[in-house]
N, CA, C and O atoms as a GROMACS GRO file, in nm:
protein
  624
    1UNK      N    1   0.092  -0.129   0.005
    1UNK     CA    2  -0.006   0.016   0.004
    1UNK      C    3   0.085   0.116   0.006
    1UNK      O    4   0.188   0.103   0.073
    2UNK      N    5   0.060   0.231  -0.069
    2UNK     CA    6   0.118   0.340  -0.079
    2UNK      C    7   0.104   0.436   0.053
    2UNK      O    8   0.004   0.428   0.125
    3UNK      N    9   0.199   0.515   0.076
    3UNK     CA   10   0.182   0.621   0.195
    3UNK      C   11   0.258   0.733   0.164
    3UNK      O   12   0.341   0.734   0.074
    4UNK      N   13   0.232   0.835   0.242
    4UNK     CA   14   0.307   0.970   0.224
    4UNK      C   15   0.437   0.952   0.295
    4UNK      O   16   0.458   0.900   0.404
    5UNK      N   17   0.537   1.015   0.192
    5UNK     CA   18   0.672   1.029   0.251
    5UNK      C   19   0.725   1.148   0.251
    5UNK      O   20   0.656   1.244   0.216
    6UNK      N   21   0.850   1.166   0.288
    6UNK     CA   22   0.928   1.303   0.287
    6UNK      C   23   1.009   1.291   0.152
    6UNK      O   24   1.085   1.197   0.127
    7UNK      N   25   0.986   1.390   0.073
    7UNK     CA   26   1.072   1.397  -0.036
    7UNK      C   27   1.223   1.400  -0.031
    7UNK      O   28   1.275   1.477   0.049
    8UNK      N   29   1.300   1.323  -0.108
    8UNK     CA   30   1.445   1.373  -0.091
    8UNK      C   31   1.483   1.486  -0.168
    8UNK      O   32   1.410   1.538  -0.252
    9UNK      N   33   1.598   1.525  -0.139
    9UNK     CA   34   1.653   1.655  -0.217
    9UNK      C   35   1.654   1.639  -0.352
    9UNK      O   36   1.650   1.738  -0.425
   10UNK      N   37   1.660   1.506  -0.403
   10UNK     CA   38   1.664   1.486  -0.556
   10UNK      C   39   1.530   1.483  -0.598
   10UNK      O   40   1.507   1.511  -0.716
   11UNK      N   41   1.430   1.453  -0.519
   11UNK     CA   42   1.298   1.446  -0.553
   11UNK      C   43   1.244   1.592  -0.575
   11UNK      O   44   1.167   1.618  -0.668
   12UNK      N   45   1.288   1.690  -0.482
   12UNK     CA   46   1.263   1.834  -0.487
   12UNK      C   47   1.312   1.896  -0.607
   12UNK      O   48   1.239   1.970  -0.673
   13UNK      N   49   1.449   1.869  -0.645
   13UNK     CA   50   1.516   1.922  -0.755
   13UNK      C   51   1.423   1.873  -0.864
   13UNK      O   52   1.361   1.954  -0.934
   14UNK      N   53   1.413   1.743  -0.879
   14UNK     CA   54   1.335   1.711  -1.004
   14UNK      C   55   1.190   1.774  -1.030
   14UNK      O   56   1.151   1.801  -1.143
   15UNK      N   57   1.120   1.793  -0.921
   15UNK     CA   58   0.981   1.827  -0.898
   15UNK      C   59   0.970   1.971  -0.960
   15UNK      O   60   0.880   1.998  -1.038
   16UNK      N   61   1.063   2.061  -0.923
   16UNK     CA   62   1.089   2.202  -0.953
   16UNK      C   63   1.145   2.235  -1.094
   16UNK      O   64   1.118   2.338  -1.156
   17UNK      N   65   1.235   2.124  -1.144
   17UNK     CA   66   1.279   2.125  -1.280
   17UNK      C   67   1.139   2.088  -1.362
   17UNK      O   68   1.123   2.154  -1.465
   18UNK      N   69   1.060   2.014  -1.337
   18UNK     CA   70   0.942   1.969  -1.425
   18UNK      C   71   0.804   2.074  -1.418
   18UNK      O   72   0.724   2.088  -1.510
   19UNK      N   73   0.801   2.140  -1.289
   19UNK     CA   74   0.705   2.211  -1.264
   19UNK      C   75   0.756   2.353  -1.222
   19UNK      O   76   0.755   2.390  -1.104
   20UNK      N   77   0.798   2.427  -1.324
   20UNK     CA   78   0.835   2.558  -1.299
   20UNK      C   79   0.767   2.664  -1.244
   20UNK      O   80   0.818   2.766  -1.197
   21UNK      N   81   0.622   2.629  -1.254
   21UNK     CA   82   0.545   2.739  -1.202
   21UNK      C   83   0.512   2.737  -1.035
   21UNK      O   84   0.442   2.814  -0.968
   22UNK      N   85   0.581   2.631  -1.000
   22UNK     CA   86   0.568   2.604  -0.845
   22UNK      C   87   0.699   2.642  -0.787
   22UNK      O   88   0.802   2.584  -0.819
   23UNK      N   89   0.696   2.737  -0.704
   23UNK     CA   90   0.819   2.830  -0.655
   23UNK      C   91   0.864   2.749  -0.534
   23UNK      O   92   0.781   2.727  -0.445
   24UNK      N   93   1.001   2.700  -0.522
   24UNK     CA   94   1.072   2.647  -0.404
   24UNK      C   95   1.074   2.754  -0.325
   24UNK      O   96   1.180   2.809  -0.354
   25UNK      N   97   1.015   2.821  -0.234
   25UNK     CA   98   1.017   2.936  -0.145
   25UNK      C   99   0.984   2.903  -0.006
   25UNK      O  100   0.998   2.991   0.079
   26UNK      N  101   0.945   2.795   0.023
   26UNK     CA  102   0.889   2.759   0.146
   26UNK      C  103   0.757   2.811   0.192
   26UNK      O  104   0.733   2.833   0.311
   27UNK      N  105   0.682   2.828   0.104
   27UNK     CA  106   0.560   2.888   0.123
   27UNK      C  107   0.459   2.769   0.082
   27UNK      O  108   0.339   2.787   0.103
   28UNK      N  109   0.502   2.652   0.028
   28UNK     CA  110   0.421   2.538   0.017
   28UNK      C  111   0.441   2.422   0.087
   28UNK      O  112   0.520   2.432   0.182
   29UNK      N  113   0.387   2.306   0.065
   29UNK     CA  114   0.420   2.181   0.118
   29UNK      C  115   0.427   2.087   0.006
   29UNK      O  116   0.334   2.069  -0.072
   30UNK      N  117   0.558   2.019   0.000
   30UNK     CA  118   0.567   1.917  -0.094
   30UNK      C  119   0.579   1.769  -0.022
   30UNK      O  120   0.655   1.750   0.073
   31UNK      N  121   0.502   1.676  -0.072
   31UNK     CA  122   0.497   1.565  -0.037
   31UNK      C  123   0.531   1.462  -0.138
   31UNK      O  124   0.519   1.485  -0.258
   32UNK      N  125   0.579   1.334  -0.085
   32UNK     CA  126   0.596   1.222  -0.191
   32UNK      C  127   0.513   1.112  -0.156
   32UNK      O  128   0.490   1.082  -0.038
   33UNK      N  129   0.459   1.037  -0.275
   33UNK     CA  130   0.380   0.925  -0.242
   33UNK      C  131   0.478   0.809  -0.277
   33UNK      O  132   0.530   0.790  -0.387
   34UNK      N  133   0.494   0.729  -0.155
   34UNK     CA  134   0.613   0.619  -0.195
   34UNK      C  135   0.543   0.467  -0.190
   34UNK      O  136   0.435   0.455  -0.132
   35UNK      N  137   0.589   0.384  -0.234
   35UNK     CA  138   0.543   0.244  -0.238
   35UNK      C  139   0.604   0.194  -0.095
   35UNK      O  140   0.666   0.257  -0.009
   36UNK      N  141   0.560   0.055  -0.102
   36UNK     CA  142   0.607  -0.042   0.037
   36UNK      C  143   0.764  -0.034   0.049
   36UNK      O  144   0.819  -0.050   0.158
   37UNK      N  145   0.840  -0.008  -0.075
   37UNK     CA  146   0.977  -0.018  -0.055
   37UNK      C  147   1.031   0.124  -0.031
   37UNK      O  148   1.152   0.140  -0.048
   38UNK      N  149   0.949   0.233   0.009
   38UNK     CA  150   0.973   0.376   0.024
   38UNK      C  151   1.035   0.431  -0.106
   38UNK      O  152   1.123   0.517  -0.099
   39UNK      N  153   0.989   0.381  -0.227
   39UNK     CA  154   1.033   0.437  -0.374
   39UNK      C  155   0.937   0.548  -0.395
   39UNK      O  156   0.818   0.536  -0.365
   40UNK      N  157   0.990   0.657  -0.448
   40UNK     CA  158   0.898   0.763  -0.446
   40UNK      C  159   0.813   0.739  -0.598
   40UNK      O  160   0.873   0.723  -0.704
   41UNK      N  161   0.691   0.740  -0.588
   41UNK     CA  162   0.609   0.724  -0.695
   41UNK      C  163   0.542   0.832  -0.772
   41UNK      O  164   0.507   0.821  -0.889
   42UNK      N  165   0.523   0.949  -0.692
   42UNK     CA  166   0.489   1.088  -0.740
   42UNK      C  167   0.494   1.163  -0.634
   42UNK      O  168   0.497   1.116  -0.520
   43UNK      N  169   0.494   1.304  -0.662
   43UNK     CA  170   0.504   1.407  -0.579
   43UNK      C  171   0.407   1.521  -0.608
   43UNK      O  172   0.377   1.559  -0.721
   44UNK      N  173   0.353   1.579  -0.473
   44UNK     CA  174   0.231   1.669  -0.479
   44UNK      C  175   0.291   1.788  -0.402
   44UNK      O  176   0.366   1.778  -0.304
   45UNK      N  177   0.244   1.917  -0.465
   45UNK     CA  178   0.266   2.034  -0.403
   45UNK      C  179   0.151   2.116  -0.370
   45UNK      O  180   0.076   2.157  -0.459
   46UNK      N  181   0.134   2.140  -0.256
   46UNK     CA  182   0.028   2.200  -0.208
   46UNK      C  183   0.075   2.371  -0.168
   46UNK      O  184   0.169   2.392  -0.092
   47UNK      N  185   0.011   2.464  -0.220
   47UNK     CA  186   0.042   2.596  -0.220
   47UNK      C  187  -0.051   2.698  -0.221
   47UNK      O  188  -0.164   2.666  -0.260
   48UNK      N  189  -0.032   2.809  -0.188
   48UNK     CA  190  -0.127   2.911  -0.213
   48UNK      C  191  -0.275   2.908  -0.141
   48UNK      O  192  -0.380   2.940  -0.198
   49UNK      N  193  -0.263   2.863  -0.005
   49UNK     CA  194  -0.376   2.842   0.069
   49UNK      C  195  -0.442   2.982   0.064
   49UNK      O  196  -0.374   3.082   0.088
   50UNK      N  197  -0.587   2.989   0.030
   50UNK     CA  198  -0.664   3.118   0.040
   50UNK      C  199  -0.779   3.079   0.144
   50UNK      O  200  -0.870   3.004   0.107
   51UNK      N  201  -0.777   3.122   0.254
   51UNK     CA  202  -0.881   3.123   0.366
   51UNK      C  203  -1.021   3.163   0.303
   51UNK      O  204  -1.042   3.258   0.228
   52UNK      N  205  -1.103   3.079   0.345
   52UNK     CA  206  -1.261   3.130   0.334
   52UNK      C  207  -1.296   3.265   0.430
   52UNK      O  208  -1.261   3.285   0.546
   53UNK      N  209  -1.360   3.334   0.357
   53UNK     CA  210  -1.388   3.457   0.424
   53UNK      C  211  -1.550   3.464   0.493
   53UNK      O  212  -1.646   3.451   0.416
   54UNK      N  213  -1.565   3.478   0.597
   54UNK     CA  214  -1.683   3.459   0.659
   54UNK      C  215  -1.708   3.581   0.734
   54UNK      O  216  -1.630   3.623   0.819
   55UNK      N  217  -1.822   3.640   0.703
   55UNK     CA  218  -1.868   3.766   0.757
   55UNK      C  219  -1.746   3.871   0.766
   55UNK      O  220  -1.729   3.931   0.872
   56UNK      N  221  -1.656   3.894   0.648
   56UNK     CA  222  -1.568   3.961   0.636
   56UNK      C  223  -1.428   3.946   0.709
   56UNK      O  224  -1.337   4.028   0.706
   57UNK      N  225  -1.430   3.827   0.776
   57UNK     CA  226  -1.300   3.776   0.845
   57UNK      C  227  -1.252   3.639   0.797
   57UNK      O  228  -1.331   3.554   0.756
   58UNK      N  229  -1.126   3.621   0.803
   58UNK     CA  230  -1.074   3.481   0.747
   58UNK      C  231  -1.132   3.364   0.868
   58UNK      O  232  -1.126   3.374   0.990
   59UNK      N  233  -1.182   3.271   0.796
   59UNK     CA  234  -1.224   3.161   0.879
   59UNK      C  235  -1.127   3.056   0.883
   59UNK      O  236  -1.078   3.029   0.774
   60UNK      N  237  -1.084   2.984   0.992
   60UNK     CA  238  -0.987   2.883   0.992
   60UNK      C  239  -1.029   2.756   0.916
   60UNK      O  240  -0.945   2.681   0.865
   61UNK      N  241  -1.167   2.734   0.910
   61UNK     CA  242  -1.208   2.613   0.838
   61UNK      C  243  -1.261   2.661   0.718
   61UNK      O  244  -1.333   2.760   0.717
   62UNK      N  245  -1.228   2.590   0.602
   62UNK     CA  246  -1.279   2.622   0.470
   62UNK      C  247  -1.159   2.679   0.379
   62UNK      O  248  -1.042   2.666   0.413
   63UNK      N  249  -1.200   2.746   0.259
   63UNK     CA  250  -1.084   2.800   0.195
   63UNK      C  251  -1.043   2.692   0.069
   63UNK      O  252  -1.101   2.585   0.049
   64UNK      N  253  -0.938   2.741  -0.003
   64UNK     CA  254  -0.905   2.653  -0.109
   64UNK      C  255  -0.757   2.673  -0.116
   64UNK      O  256  -0.695   2.771  -0.076
   65UNK      N  257  -0.703   2.544  -0.181
   65UNK     CA  258  -0.554   2.545  -0.186
   65UNK      C  259  -0.505   2.490  -0.316
   65UNK      O  260  -0.566   2.389  -0.353
   66UNK      N  261  -0.420   2.527  -0.386
   66UNK     CA  262  -0.359   2.477  -0.517
   66UNK      C  263  -0.283   2.354  -0.489
   66UNK      O  264  -0.211   2.336  -0.391
   67UNK      N  265  -0.308   2.262  -0.596
   67UNK     CA  266  -0.224   2.137  -0.605
   67UNK      C  267  -0.154   2.139  -0.748
   67UNK      O  268  -0.213   2.170  -0.852
   68UNK      N  269  -0.023   2.102  -0.741
   68UNK     CA  270   0.058   2.060  -0.842
   68UNK      C  271   0.116   1.925  -0.838
   68UNK      O  272   0.199   1.895  -0.752
   69UNK      N  273   0.078   1.845  -0.925
   69UNK     CA  274   0.137   1.697  -0.896
   69UNK      C  275   0.212   1.659  -1.018
   69UNK      O  276   0.196   1.712  -1.128
   70UNK      N  277   0.297   1.560  -0.990
   70UNK     CA  278   0.422   1.510  -1.084
   70UNK      C  279   0.406   1.352  -1.057
   70UNK      O  280   0.402   1.313  -0.941
   71UNK      N  281   0.399   1.273  -1.149
   71UNK     CA  282   0.406   1.125  -1.184
   71UNK      C  283   0.539   1.095  -1.194
   71UNK      O  284   0.599   1.148  -1.288
   72UNK      N  285   0.609   1.012  -1.110
   72UNK     CA  286   0.726   0.968  -1.110
   72UNK      C  287   0.730   0.800  -1.180
   72UNK      O  288   0.826   0.747  -1.236
   73UNK      N  289   0.602   0.746  -1.154
   73UNK     CA  290   0.611   0.601  -1.241
   73UNK      C  291   0.462   0.609  -1.303
   73UNK      O  292   0.377   0.684  -1.255
   74UNK      N  293   0.444   0.544  -1.388
   74UNK     CA  294   0.306   0.517  -1.463
   74UNK      C  295   0.193   0.467  -1.373
   74UNK      O  296   0.076   0.503  -1.388
   75UNK      N  297   0.236   0.381  -1.277
   75UNK     CA  298   0.124   0.321  -1.202
   75UNK      C  299   0.082   0.400  -1.054
   75UNK      O  300   0.014   0.347  -0.966
   76UNK      N  301   0.133   0.524  -1.049
   76UNK     CA  302   0.124   0.609  -0.926
   76UNK      C  303   0.011   0.627  -0.873
   76UNK      O  304  -0.007   0.639  -0.752
   77UNK      N  305  -0.102   0.631  -0.986
   77UNK     CA  306  -0.246   0.680  -0.928
   77UNK      C  307  -0.325   0.521  -0.912
   77UNK      O  308  -0.447   0.518  -0.897
   78UNK      N  309  -0.266   0.428  -0.914
   78UNK     CA  310  -0.355   0.311  -0.861
   78UNK      C  311  -0.363   0.299  -0.725
   78UNK      O  312  -0.293   0.372  -0.655
   79UNK      N  313  -0.443   0.214  -0.672
   79UNK     CA  314  -0.467   0.197  -0.516
   79UNK      C  315  -0.504   0.311  -0.459
   79UNK      O  316  -0.589   0.384  -0.511
   80UNK      N  317  -0.451   0.334  -0.360
   80UNK     CA  318  -0.506   0.434  -0.254
   80UNK      C  319  -0.420   0.575  -0.261
   80UNK      O  320  -0.403   0.645  -0.161
   81UNK      N  321  -0.374   0.604  -0.377
   81UNK     CA  322  -0.301   0.741  -0.411
   81UNK      C  323  -0.411   0.866  -0.390
   81UNK      O  324  -0.384   0.968  -0.327
   82UNK      N  325  -0.526   0.841  -0.448
   82UNK     CA  326  -0.600   0.973  -0.446
   82UNK      C  327  -0.636   1.019  -0.301
   82UNK      O  328  -0.622   1.131  -0.253
   83UNK      N  329  -0.691   0.895  -0.235
   83UNK     CA  330  -0.706   0.930  -0.098
   83UNK      C  331  -0.579   1.006  -0.023
   83UNK      O  332  -0.598   1.101   0.053
   84UNK      N  333  -0.452   0.957  -0.052
   84UNK     CA  334  -0.333   1.017   0.016
   84UNK      C  335  -0.337   1.190  -0.034
   84UNK      O  336  -0.337   1.286   0.043
   85UNK      N  337  -0.339   1.195  -0.164
   85UNK     CA  338  -0.335   1.344  -0.231
   85UNK      C  339  -0.438   1.434  -0.168
   85UNK      O  340  -0.419   1.556  -0.158
   86UNK      N  341  -0.548   1.374  -0.126
   86UNK     CA  342  -0.675   1.466  -0.076
   86UNK      C  343  -0.696   1.475   0.051
   86UNK      O  344  -0.782   1.552   0.094
   87UNK      N  345  -0.621   1.398   0.133
   87UNK     CA  346  -0.622   1.389   0.268
   87UNK      C  347  -0.560   1.523   0.332
   87UNK      O  348  -0.628   1.584   0.414
   88UNK      N  349  -0.438   1.568   0.298
   88UNK     CA  350  -0.388   1.690   0.359
   88UNK      C  351  -0.474   1.816   0.339
   88UNK      O  352  -0.495   1.889   0.436
   89UNK      N  353  -0.523   1.843   0.222
   89UNK     CA  354  -0.596   1.969   0.220
   89UNK      C  355  -0.746   1.962   0.275
   89UNK      O  356  -0.800   2.061   0.322
   90UNK      N  357  -0.801   1.853   0.267
   90UNK     CA  358  -0.947   1.839   0.327
   90UNK      C  359  -0.938   1.817   0.462
   90UNK      O  360  -1.010   1.886   0.533
   91UNK      N  361  -0.847   1.717   0.526
   91UNK     CA  362  -0.852   1.680   0.649
   91UNK      C  363  -0.773   1.747   0.764
   91UNK      O  364  -0.803   1.765   0.882
   92UNK      N  365  -0.661   1.779   0.691
   92UNK     CA  366  -0.551   1.865   0.790
   92UNK      C  367  -0.572   1.996   0.787
   92UNK      O  368  -0.592   2.053   0.894
   93UNK      N  369  -0.571   2.073   0.661
   93UNK     CA  370  -0.590   2.221   0.654
   93UNK      C  371  -0.745   2.254   0.638
   93UNK      O  372  -0.774   2.372   0.621
   94UNK      N  373  -0.852   2.154   0.644
   94UNK     CA  374  -0.990   2.173   0.658
   94UNK      C  375  -1.018   2.282   0.530
   94UNK      O  376  -1.079   2.387   0.548
   95UNK      N  377  -0.971   2.247   0.416
   95UNK     CA  378  -1.023   2.323   0.284
   95UNK      C  379  -1.136   2.262   0.254
   95UNK      O  380  -1.167   2.150   0.294
   96UNK      N  381  -1.221   2.352   0.164
   96UNK     CA  382  -1.340   2.297   0.116
   96UNK      C  383  -1.320   2.278  -0.050
   96UNK      O  384  -1.412   2.233  -0.118
   97UNK      N  385  -1.207   2.310  -0.101
   97UNK     CA  386  -1.183   2.299  -0.236
   97UNK      C  387  -1.019   2.283  -0.253
   97UNK      O  388  -0.933   2.342  -0.189
   98UNK      N  389  -1.003   2.192  -0.352
   98UNK     CA  390  -0.839   2.154  -0.405
   98UNK      C  391  -0.841   2.201  -0.534
   98UNK      O  392  -0.920   2.139  -0.605
   99UNK      N  393  -0.771   2.304  -0.599
   99UNK     CA  394  -0.761   2.330  -0.718
   99UNK      C  395  -0.637   2.309  -0.801
   99UNK      O  396  -0.526   2.316  -0.748
  100UNK      N  397  -0.652   2.285  -0.922
  100UNK     CA  398  -0.512   2.273  -1.004
  100UNK      C  399  -0.542   2.354  -1.141
  100UNK      O  400  -0.656   2.368  -1.186
  101UNK      N  401  -0.437   2.400  -1.197
  101UNK     CA  402  -0.438   2.471  -1.305
  101UNK      C  403  -0.333   2.405  -1.389
  101UNK      O  404  -0.215   2.401  -1.355
  102UNK      N  405  -0.383   2.348  -1.509
  102UNK     CA  406  -0.306   2.268  -1.597
  102UNK      C  407  -0.300   2.324  -1.743
  102UNK      O  408  -0.403   2.373  -1.790
  103UNK      N  409  -0.202   2.321  -1.808
  103UNK     CA  410  -0.166   2.368  -1.946
  103UNK      C  411  -0.268   2.308  -2.037
  103UNK      O  412  -0.266   2.185  -2.047
  104UNK      N  413  -0.366   2.381  -2.111
  104UNK     CA  414  -0.442   2.330  -2.193
  104UNK      C  415  -0.399   2.225  -2.301
  104UNK      O  416  -0.481   2.161  -2.367
  105UNK      N  417  -0.262   2.213  -2.312
  105UNK     CA  418  -0.224   2.105  -2.424
  105UNK      C  419  -0.207   1.972  -2.335
  105UNK      O  420  -0.198   1.864  -2.393
  106UNK      N  421  -0.201   1.979  -2.191
  106UNK     CA  422  -0.185   1.844  -2.112
  106UNK      C  423  -0.325   1.785  -2.105
  106UNK      O  424  -0.388   1.795  -2.000
  107UNK      N  425  -0.379   1.724  -2.212
  107UNK     CA  426  -0.517   1.661  -2.233
  107UNK      C  427  -0.509   1.523  -2.134
  107UNK      O  428  -0.612   1.478  -2.082
  108UNK      N  429  -0.379   1.462  -2.113
  108UNK     CA  430  -0.402   1.352  -2.021
  108UNK      C  431  -0.417   1.396  -1.886
  108UNK      O  432  -0.500   1.337  -1.817
  109UNK      N  433  -0.344   1.499  -1.832
  109UNK     CA  434  -0.374   1.541  -1.713
  109UNK      C  435  -0.516   1.595  -1.661
  109UNK      O  436  -0.571   1.585  -1.552
  110UNK      N  437  -0.552   1.655  -1.779
  110UNK     CA  438  -0.706   1.699  -1.746
  110UNK      C  439  -0.795   1.595  -1.739
  110UNK      O  440  -0.884   1.603  -1.654
  111UNK      N  441  -0.788   1.484  -1.820
  111UNK     CA  442  -0.885   1.377  -1.826
  111UNK      C  443  -0.855   1.319  -1.692
  111UNK      O  444  -0.951   1.298  -1.617
  112UNK      N  445  -0.732   1.290  -1.652
  112UNK     CA  446  -0.713   1.217  -1.534
  112UNK      C  447  -0.778   1.277  -1.415
  112UNK      O  448  -0.847   1.212  -1.336
  113UNK      N  449  -0.746   1.440  -1.404
  113UNK     CA  450  -0.842   1.533  -1.292
  113UNK      C  451  -0.965   1.504  -1.314
  113UNK      O  452  -1.018   1.469  -1.209
  114UNK      N  453  -1.043   1.502  -1.414
  114UNK     CA  454  -1.200   1.470  -1.433
  114UNK      C  455  -1.228   1.330  -1.394
  114UNK      O  456  -1.339   1.305  -1.347
  115UNK      N  457  -1.147   1.243  -1.408
  115UNK     CA  458  -1.174   1.111  -1.387
  115UNK      C  459  -1.178   1.081  -1.221
  115UNK      O  460  -1.242   0.987  -1.173
  116UNK      N  461  -1.107   1.166  -1.150
  116UNK     CA  462  -1.086   1.165  -1.005
  116UNK      C  463  -1.185   1.278  -0.937
  116UNK      O  464  -1.170   1.318  -0.822
  117UNK      N  465  -1.279   1.320  -1.018
  117UNK     CA  466  -1.387   1.419  -0.956
  117UNK      C  467  -1.358   1.561  -0.974
  117UNK      O  468  -1.442   1.635  -0.923
  118UNK      N  469  -1.259   1.617  -1.036
  118UNK     CA  470  -1.236   1.751  -1.066
  118UNK      C  471  -1.329   1.797  -1.153
  118UNK      O  472  -1.357   1.729  -1.252
  119UNK      N  473  -1.381   1.897  -1.134
  119UNK     CA  474  -1.480   1.971  -1.206
  119UNK      C  475  -1.417   2.099  -1.284
  119UNK      O  476  -1.348   2.178  -1.219
  120UNK      N  477  -1.440   2.120  -1.426
  120UNK     CA  478  -1.383   2.236  -1.476
  120UNK      C  479  -1.466   2.358  -1.410
  120UNK      O  480  -1.586   2.355  -1.384
  121UNK      N  481  -1.376   2.464  -1.389
  121UNK     CA  482  -1.414   2.593  -1.352
  121UNK      C  483  -1.385   2.690  -1.436
  121UNK      O  484  -1.460   2.787  -1.433
  122UNK      N  485  -1.292   2.692  -1.513
  122UNK     CA  486  -1.284   2.805  -1.598
  122UNK      C  487  -1.147   2.797  -1.699
  122UNK      O  488  -1.062   2.710  -1.678
  123UNK      N  489  -1.133   2.877  -1.790
  123UNK     CA  490  -1.003   2.900  -1.864
  123UNK      C  491  -0.938   3.016  -1.839
  123UNK      O  492  -1.000   3.122  -1.846
  124UNK      N  493  -0.800   3.012  -1.806
  124UNK     CA  494  -0.719   3.120  -1.775
  124UNK      C  495  -0.641   3.162  -1.885
  124UNK      O  496  -0.539   3.096  -1.908
  125UNK      N  497  -0.668   3.260  -1.959
  125UNK     CA  498  -0.616   3.309  -2.095
  125UNK      C  499  -0.480   3.348  -2.056
  125UNK      O  500  -0.443   3.413  -1.959
  126UNK      N  501  -0.399   3.285  -2.171
  126UNK     CA  502  -0.237   3.324  -2.163
  126UNK      C  503  -0.150   3.294  -2.003
  126UNK      O  504  -0.055   3.358  -1.958
  127UNK      N  505  -0.200   3.212  -1.961
  127UNK     CA  506  -0.163   3.183  -1.827
  127UNK      C  507  -0.005   3.113  -1.793
  127UNK      O  508   0.062   3.138  -1.693
  128UNK      N  509   0.029   3.028  -1.896
  128UNK     CA  510   0.164   2.970  -1.910
  128UNK      C  511   0.223   3.013  -2.028
  128UNK      O  512   0.162   3.045  -2.130
  129UNK      N  513   0.379   3.013  -2.007
  129UNK     CA  514   0.463   3.023  -2.125
  129UNK      C  515   0.568   2.926  -2.107
  129UNK      O  516   0.631   2.909  -2.002
  130UNK      N  517   0.585   2.863  -2.215
  130UNK     CA  518   0.681   2.733  -2.236
  130UNK      C  519   0.762   2.777  -2.368
  130UNK      O  520   0.718   2.775  -2.483
  131UNK      N  521   0.872   2.812  -2.333
  131UNK     CA  522   0.988   2.822  -2.444
  131UNK      C  523   0.919   2.936  -2.556
  131UNK      O  524   0.903   2.923  -2.677
  132UNK      N  525   0.890   3.038  -2.476
  132UNK     CA  526   0.832   3.169  -2.569
  132UNK      C  527   0.696   3.125  -2.629
  132UNK      O  528   0.652   3.196  -2.720
  133UNK      N  529   0.625   3.018  -2.589
  133UNK     CA  530   0.502   2.966  -2.662
  133UNK      C  531   0.398   2.998  -2.546
  133UNK      O  532   0.416   2.940  -2.440
  134UNK      N  533   0.290   3.086  -2.557
  134UNK     CA  534   0.189   3.102  -2.442
  134UNK      C  535   0.080   3.029  -2.456
  134UNK      O  536   0.040   3.006  -2.570
  135UNK      N  537   0.022   2.987  -2.365
  135UNK     CA  538  -0.095   2.881  -2.368
  135UNK      C  539  -0.180   2.920  -2.247
  135UNK      O  540  -0.132   2.978  -2.149
  136UNK      N  541  -0.312   2.883  -2.259
  136UNK     CA  542  -0.399   2.889  -2.157
  136UNK      C  543  -0.384   2.779  -2.046
  136UNK      O  544  -0.331   2.670  -2.067
  137UNK      N  545  -0.431   2.814  -1.938
  137UNK     CA  546  -0.440   2.719  -1.828
  137UNK      C  547  -0.603   2.688  -1.801
  137UNK      O  548  -0.696   2.768  -1.815
  138UNK      N  549  -0.609   2.542  -1.755
  138UNK     CA  550  -0.732   2.492  -1.752
  138UNK      C  551  -0.759   2.486  -1.588
  138UNK      O  552  -0.683   2.415  -1.522
  139UNK      N  553  -0.862   2.558  -1.522
  139UNK     CA  554  -0.871   2.549  -1.393
  139UNK      C  555  -0.985   2.436  -1.334
  139UNK      O  556  -1.106   2.445  -1.356
  140UNK      N  557  -0.930   2.343  -1.269
  140UNK     CA  558  -1.020   2.245  -1.219
  140UNK      C  559  -1.034   2.229  -1.061
  140UNK      O  560  -0.943   2.261  -0.985
  141UNK      N  561  -1.132   2.186  -1.027
  141UNK     CA  562  -1.172   2.196  -0.868
  141UNK      C  563  -1.226   2.075  -0.836
  141UNK      O  564  -1.319   2.024  -0.899
  142UNK      N  565  -1.164   2.020  -0.727
  142UNK     CA  566  -1.207   1.890  -0.640
  142UNK      C  567  -1.273   1.962  -0.528
  142UNK      O  568  -1.206   2.041  -0.462
  143UNK      N  569  -1.415   1.941  -0.498
  143UNK     CA  570  -1.497   1.993  -0.390
  143UNK      C  571  -1.482   1.894  -0.286
  143UNK      O  572  -1.471   1.776  -0.316
  144UNK      N  573  -1.480   1.937  -0.153
  144UNK     CA  574  -1.474   1.842  -0.036
  144UNK      C  575  -1.599   1.725  -0.044
  144UNK      O  576  -1.593   1.603  -0.030
  145UNK      N  577  -1.720   1.817  -0.074
  145UNK     CA  578  -1.844   1.725  -0.077
  145UNK      C  579  -1.818   1.607  -0.180
  145UNK      O  580  -1.847   1.493  -0.143
  146UNK      N  581  -1.765   1.626  -0.308
  146UNK     CA  582  -1.725   1.544  -0.429
  146UNK      C  583  -1.658   1.434  -0.350
  146UNK      O  584  -1.712   1.325  -0.338
  147UNK      N  585  -1.520   1.468  -0.287
  147UNK     CA  586  -1.432   1.378  -0.220
  147UNK      C  587  -1.486   1.272  -0.132
  147UNK      O  588  -1.439   1.158  -0.133
  148UNK      N  589  -1.597   1.316  -0.047
  148UNK     CA  590  -1.653   1.247   0.032
  148UNK      C  591  -1.749   1.151  -0.038
  148UNK      O  592  -1.758   1.032  -0.008
  149UNK      N  593  -1.822   1.213  -0.135
  149UNK     CA  594  -1.926   1.129  -0.206
  149UNK      C  595  -1.834   1.008  -0.298
  149UNK      O  596  -1.886   0.900  -0.324
  150UNK      N  597  -1.723   1.034  -0.334
  150UNK     CA  598  -1.643   0.930  -0.401
  150UNK      C  599  -1.566   0.844  -0.307
  150UNK      O  600  -1.497   0.754  -0.354
  151UNK      N  601  -1.572   0.863  -0.169
  151UNK     CA  602  -1.517   0.779  -0.073
  151UNK      C  603  -1.350   0.818  -0.060
  151UNK      O  604  -1.274   0.733  -0.013
  152UNK      N  605  -1.304   0.930  -0.098
  152UNK     CA  606  -1.180   0.963  -0.069
  152UNK      C  607  -1.167   0.996   0.076
  152UNK      O  608  -1.072   0.946   0.136
  153UNK      N  609  -1.235   1.059   0.129
  153UNK     CA  610  -1.212   1.097   0.274
  153UNK      C  611  -1.343   1.063   0.330
  153UNK      O  612  -1.440   1.028   0.262
  154UNK      N  613  -1.341   1.076   0.462
  154UNK     CA  614  -1.490   1.056   0.533
  154UNK      C  615  -1.528   1.195   0.586
  154UNK      O  616  -1.448   1.288   0.595
  155UNK      N  617  -1.669   1.201   0.624
  155UNK     CA  618  -1.744   1.319   0.648
  155UNK      C  619  -1.729   1.349   0.796
  155UNK      O  620  -1.823   1.344   0.876
  156UNK      N  621  -1.612   1.379   0.826
  156UNK     CA  622  -1.584   1.426   0.997
  156UNK      C  623  -1.471   1.497   1.018
  156UNK      O  624  -1.443   1.535   1.132
   0.00000   0.00000   0.00000
């Protein structure tokens, strides 16, 4: 069974080389998903926590956080991986939504996100630039209620 691990320094370097829009400035949390042999299967970065505003004040429960994920093995999404990925934002930070922004050309990532319950929220024009080519970003959200319905987390 897979579990949450602590990324190695090599994992960190690899993640930030592949996901350049995530900044390694200490403002986010990077976790690794490891197998039984503690080999890294994938990495997840959670950052830009936006608290919920209730009656004009920040609410400690609720809010949103952004996810950037990177596969290290083709089979990393099998088994309990989704439960591990959504546990931290929904159960620890008490967020009500987990958001991701994916380059529009990354159709496989968008399909995978939708398969696991993320819903289309919008298109961010000219959001990414790769090698002087500008492209749109697709904003997708997994709501806590959907994560509960799909059995990723418990309602508690």
